[in-house]
DOVEX-429001 format. One record per residue (C-alpha): residue in one letter; x, y, z. Coordinates in nm, 3 decimals, always signed. Each point is the difference from the previous one (the first is absolute). Last residue first. Layout:
REM DOVEX-429001
REC res    east   north      up
REC   A       X       Y       Z
...
REM end
This chain:
REM DOVEX-429001
REC res    east   north      up
REC   N  -0.683  -0.438  +3.269
REC   A  -0.077  +0.044  -0.382
REC   L  -0.111  -0.350  -0.058
REC   S  -0.224  -0.001  +0.297
REC   T  -0.202  +0.278  -0.174
REC   L  -0.115  -0.230  -0.271
REC   T  -0.338  -0.108  +0.136
REC   T  -0.074  +0.348  +0.165
REC   F  -0.037  +0.193  -0.321
REC   R  -0.329  -0.158  -0.113
REC   P  -0.148  +0.071  +0.340
REC   D  -0.057  +0.370  -0.084
REC   R  +0.058  +0.282  +0.228
REC   E  +0.126  +0.192  -0.302
REC   L  +0.267  +0.209  +0.168
REC   W  +0.082  -0.256  +0.275
REC   R  +0.060  -0.322  -0.210
REC   L  +0.112  +0.230  -0.284
REC   Y  +0.310  +0.116  +0.199
REC   C  +0.102  -0.370  +0.048
REC   L  -0.054  -0.067  -0.377
REC   R  +0.230  +0.287  -0.066
REC   R  +0.279  -0.171  +0.184
REC   L  -0.039  -0.307  -0.201
REC   N  +0.004  +0.207  -0.319
REC   R  +0.317  +0.180  +0.109
REC   V  +0.165  -0.337  +0.084
REC   V  -0.069  -0.111  -0.348
REC   A  +0.138  +0.327  -0.149
REC   R  +0.321  -0.028  +0.192
REC   L  +0.046  -0.371  -0.102
REC   L  -0.032  +0.112  -0.358
REC   A  +0.296  +0.239  +0.056
REC   E  +0.207  -0.269  +0.155
REC   T  -0.078  -0.240  -0.287
REC   E  +0.116  +0.260  -0.250
REC   R  +0.328  +0.043  +0.195
REC   R  +0.052  -0.378  +0.002
REC   S  -0.029  -0.009  -0.383
REC   A  +0.254  +0.282  -0.036
REC   I  +0.263  -0.150  +0.229
REC   R  +0.118  +0.224  +0.283
REC   K  -0.277  +0.003  +0.263
REC   R  -0.031  +0.291  +0.228
REC   I  -0.276  +0.211  -0.162
REC   K  +0.040  +0.331  +0.184
REC   G  -0.153  +0.113  +0.312
REC   P  -0.325  +0.214  +0.035
REC   N  -0.232  -0.298  +0.005
REC   R  -0.312  +0.110  +0.186
REC   A  +0.020  +0.364  -0.135
REC   E  +0.068  -0.150  -0.346
REC   L  -0.301  -0.218  +0.002
REC   S  -0.215  +0.290  +0.133
REC   W  +0.130  +0.235  -0.264
REC   W  -0.052  -0.260  -0.281
REC   T  -0.357  -0.048  +0.120
REC   A  -0.075  +0.367  +0.021
REC   E  +0.125  +0.035  -0.363
REC   S  -0.233  -0.281  -0.112
REC   R  -0.298  +0.167  +0.158
REC   S  +0.080  +0.317  -0.190
REC   R  -0.167  -0.167  -0.301
REC   Q  -0.332  +0.096  +0.144
REC   H  +0.053  +0.340  -0.144
REC   Y  -0.108  -0.140  -0.333
REC   E  -0.365  +0.022  +0.104
REC   A  +0.031  +0.364  +0.087
REC   L  +0.193  +0.057  -0.304
REC   W  -0.280  -0.138  -0.215
REC   G  -0.257  +0.206  +0.173
REC   Q  +0.207  +0.307  -0.036
REC   P  +0.078  -0.055  -0.368
REC   D  -0.364  -0.076  -0.108
REC   R  -0.020  -0.047  -0.380
REC   V  +0.362  -0.019  -0.095
REC   L  +0.110  -0.202  +0.297
REC   G  -0.292  -0.236  -0.041
REC   L  +0.086  -0.043  -0.356
REC   L  +0.352  -0.125  +0.088
REC   S  -0.067  -0.375  +0.053
REC   R  -0.239  -0.013  -0.293
REC   P  +0.275  +0.138  -0.238
REC   W  +0.238  -0.289  +0.089
REC   A  -0.252  -0.282  +0.012
REC   P  -0.007  -0.024  -0.384
REC   E  +0.361  -0.088  -0.035
REC   G  +0.118  -0.005  -0.359
REC   L  +0.153  +0.348  +0.003
REC   S  -0.292  +0.131  +0.221
REC   K  +0.060  +0.365  -0.063
REC   L  -0.100  +0.198  +0.311
REC   T  +0.339  +0.172  +0.022
REC   V  +0.279  +0.014  +0.257
REC   N  +0.274  +0.260  +0.004
REC   R  -0.023  +0.095  +0.370
REC   R  -0.032  -0.354  +0.123
REC   P  -0.333  -0.150  +0.112
REC   L  -0.086  -0.082  +0.365
REC   I  -0.136  -0.357  -0.005
REC   W  -0.352  -0.066  +0.117
REC   A  -0.067  -0.349  -0.164
REC   Q  -0.310  -0.212  -0.006
REC   V  +0.074  -0.367  +0.044
REC   G  -0.179  -0.279  -0.194
REC   M  +0.316  -0.200  -0.056
REC   R  +0.003  +0.092  -0.370
REC   D  -0.037  +0.364  +0.109
REC   L  +0.316  -0.033  +0.230
REC   L  +0.211  -0.129  -0.274
REC   G  -0.128  +0.270  -0.234
REC   V  +0.072  +0.279  +0.257
REC   V  +0.350  -0.138  +0.041
REC   W  +0.055  -0.038  -0.378
REC   R  -0.114  +0.363  -0.051
REC   A  +0.268  +0.136  +0.244
REC   S  -0.045  +0.249  +0.280
REC   Y  +0.127  -0.244  +0.271
REC   S  +0.292  +0.220  +0.098
REC   G  -0.240  +0.297  +0.011
REC   D  -0.147  -0.124  +0.328
REC   G  -0.240  -0.288  +0.057
REC   Y  -0.342  -0.084  +0.117
REC   F  -0.189  -0.331  -0.092
REC   R  -0.368  -0.078  +0.036
REC   S  -0.199  -0.336  -0.046
REC   W  +0.176  -0.274  +0.193
REC   E  -0.274  -0.260  +0.065
REC   P  +0.248  -0.275  -0.074
REC   H  +0.204  +0.093  +0.304
REC   L  +0.293  -0.245  +0.068
REC   E  +0.054  -0.102  -0.362
REC   K  -0.068  +0.352  -0.125
REC   T  +0.269  +0.147  +0.229
REC   Q  +0.261  -0.262  -0.110
REC   R  -0.063  +0.048  -0.372
REC   A  +0.010  +0.388  +0.040
REC   L  +0.338  -0.011  +0.166
REC   E  +0.132  -0.243  -0.256
REC   P  -0.127  +0.229  -0.285
REC   F  +0.136  +0.297  +0.191
REC   E  +0.361  -0.109  +0.015
REC   S  +0.109  +0.198  -0.309
REC   V  -0.172  +0.305  +0.146
REC   E  +0.259  +0.035  +0.271
REC   G  +0.281  -0.011  -0.232
REC   V  +0.269  -0.271  -0.047
REC   R  +0.334  +0.152  -0.094
REC   R  +0.066  +0.055  +0.367
REC   D  +0.030  -0.369  +0.066
REC   T  -0.064  -0.075  +0.366
REC   W  -0.348  -0.138  +0.009
REC   S  -0.307  -0.021  +0.218
REC   V  -0.376  -0.083  -0.099
REC   W  -0.314  +0.031  +0.218
REC   G  -0.372  -0.041  -0.038
REC   A  -0.280  +0.014  +0.269
REC   I  +0.153  +0.240  +0.261
REC   L  -0.282  +0.064  +0.250
REC   G  -0.121  +0.363  +0.047
REC   Y  -0.367  -0.104  +0.112
REC   R  -0.200  +0.227  -0.235
REC   L  +0.239  +0.110  -0.266
REC   G  +0.184  -0.334  -0.044
REC   V  +0.362  +0.029  -0.078
REC   T  +0.189  -0.120  -0.309
REC   G  +0.378  -0.035  +0.022
REC   V  +0.332  +0.098  -0.157
REC   N  +0.340  -0.050  +0.137
REC   Y  +0.347  +0.090  -0.107
REC   V  +0.302  -0.138  +0.206
REC   W  +0.260  +0.261  -0.063
REC   P  +0.327  -0.072  -0.154
REC   R  +0.309  +0.154  +0.154
REC   E  +0.146  +0.366  -0.067
REC   G  -0.344  +0.079  -0.108
REC   Q  -0.204  +0.044  -0.315
REC   P  -0.361  +0.118  -0.027
REC   L  -0.259  -0.199  -0.188
REC   L  -0.055  +0.047  -0.366
REC   G  -0.369  +0.033  -0.106
REC   A  +0.057  +0.210  -0.302
REC   E  -0.186  +0.290  +0.169
REC   R  +0.241  -0.013  +0.293
REC   E  +0.305  -0.008  -0.219
REC   K  -0.126  +0.291  -0.208
REC   G  -0.069  +0.195  +0.313
REC   E  +0.349  -0.032  +0.139
REC   Q  +0.038  -0.177  +0.319
REC   R  +0.099  +0.182  +0.315
REC   A  -0.347  -0.043  +0.148
REC   R  +0.018  -0.368  -0.032
REC   A  +0.344  -0.018  +0.172
REC   S  -0.145  +0.191  +0.293
REC   R  -0.313  -0.222  +0.022
REC   Y  +0.207  -0.313  -0.010
REC   H  +0.251  +0.094  +0.285
REC   Q  +0.337  -0.171  -0.005
REC   G  +0.254  +0.058  +0.271
REC   V  -0.098  -0.281  +0.214
REC   T  +0.071  -0.253  -0.261
REC   V  -0.221  -0.268  -0.172
REC   P  -0.277  +0.253  -0.058
REC   A  -0.365  -0.101  -0.074
REC   G  -0.151  +0.162  -0.296
REC   T  -0.359  +0.108  -0.072
REC   G  -0.293  -0.103  -0.231
REC   D  -0.368  +0.091  -0.021
REC   A  -0.332  -0.176  -0.058
REC   T  -0.357  +0.073  +0.091
REC   F  -0.281  -0.246  +0.057
REC   G  -0.379  +0.019  +0.013
REC   T  -0.237  -0.300  +0.039
REC   E  +0.067  -0.130  +0.354
REC   L  -0.293  -0.173  +0.161
REC   G  -0.010  -0.333  -0.191
REC   Q  +0.331  -0.106  +0.151
REC   V  +0.058  +0.215  +0.312
REC   P  +0.059  -0.284  +0.251
REC   R  +0.201  -0.206  -0.245
REC   N  +0.275  +0.280  -0.064
REC   A  +0.219  -0.124  +0.279
REC   I  +0.000  -0.345  -0.137
REC   E  +0.110  +0.112  -0.348
REC   L  +0.294  +0.187  +0.131
REC   L  +0.076  -0.293  +0.225
REC   A  +0.009  -0.220  -0.322
REC   Y  +0.230  +0.263  -0.153
REC   L  +0.244  -0.048  +0.295
REC   A  -0.019  -0.382  -0.028
REC   R  +0.085  +0.028  -0.362
REC   E  +0.311  +0.209  +0.073
REC   I  +0.094  -0.249  +0.268
REC   A  -0.024  -0.288  -0.247
REC   P  +0.221  +0.192  -0.244
REC   D  +0.283  -0.024  +0.266
REC   G  +0.237  +0.293  -0.011
REC   Y  -0.132  +0.162  +0.317
REC   S  +0.039  -0.338  +0.177
REC   R  +0.375  +0.019  -0.053
REC   E  +0.031  +0.282  +0.256
REC   M  -0.198  -0.188  +0.265
REM end
């Protein structure tokens, strides 16, 4: 069982399960939000506390918090309507920031949901290249700008367009942006169901264990949707979660 966590075929199977779990909502989910967090490998580590102790410069630079032992860093995209995780990336190298994994995250999400048209992200994603990447995918971005931001495009025409709504109608823009909190709720539910540490010792196996938690969370969410939505689409995959 321990060695199976290091098998690339197992990782491919878990990503296949992630895709299968999203099938009932394909064509129905058009808005996604992204956020990241860290899973501890020791009981004494707490990601939120470590994040709060970080200096402002480190946070704005996208650096992740240090720990006595390496975290398992995770970032995922969550659908706004049904709350299923569509994209997922895990890693253990602190030098790799959350935004660095966004192209892979966006690719996974677009493959599963070609109708994706809206994205909501916090200030970590406030970068022209991120907005440009989304624009080329046909996705409109609601990203909270940083304090020193300007409307200068600097070669990225989609950048000022993404901020004009905030300038013209701040309350309306922020009301729309508030949907980003869906990702926070997803992380809290995931951590509440998995309060324990990541138990694997090898980095690749730790990443697989984190991915497994996301897959199980999606299957559990499908069980909830079966009753919340009263829709037969969600009954076909319920047996996978039992």
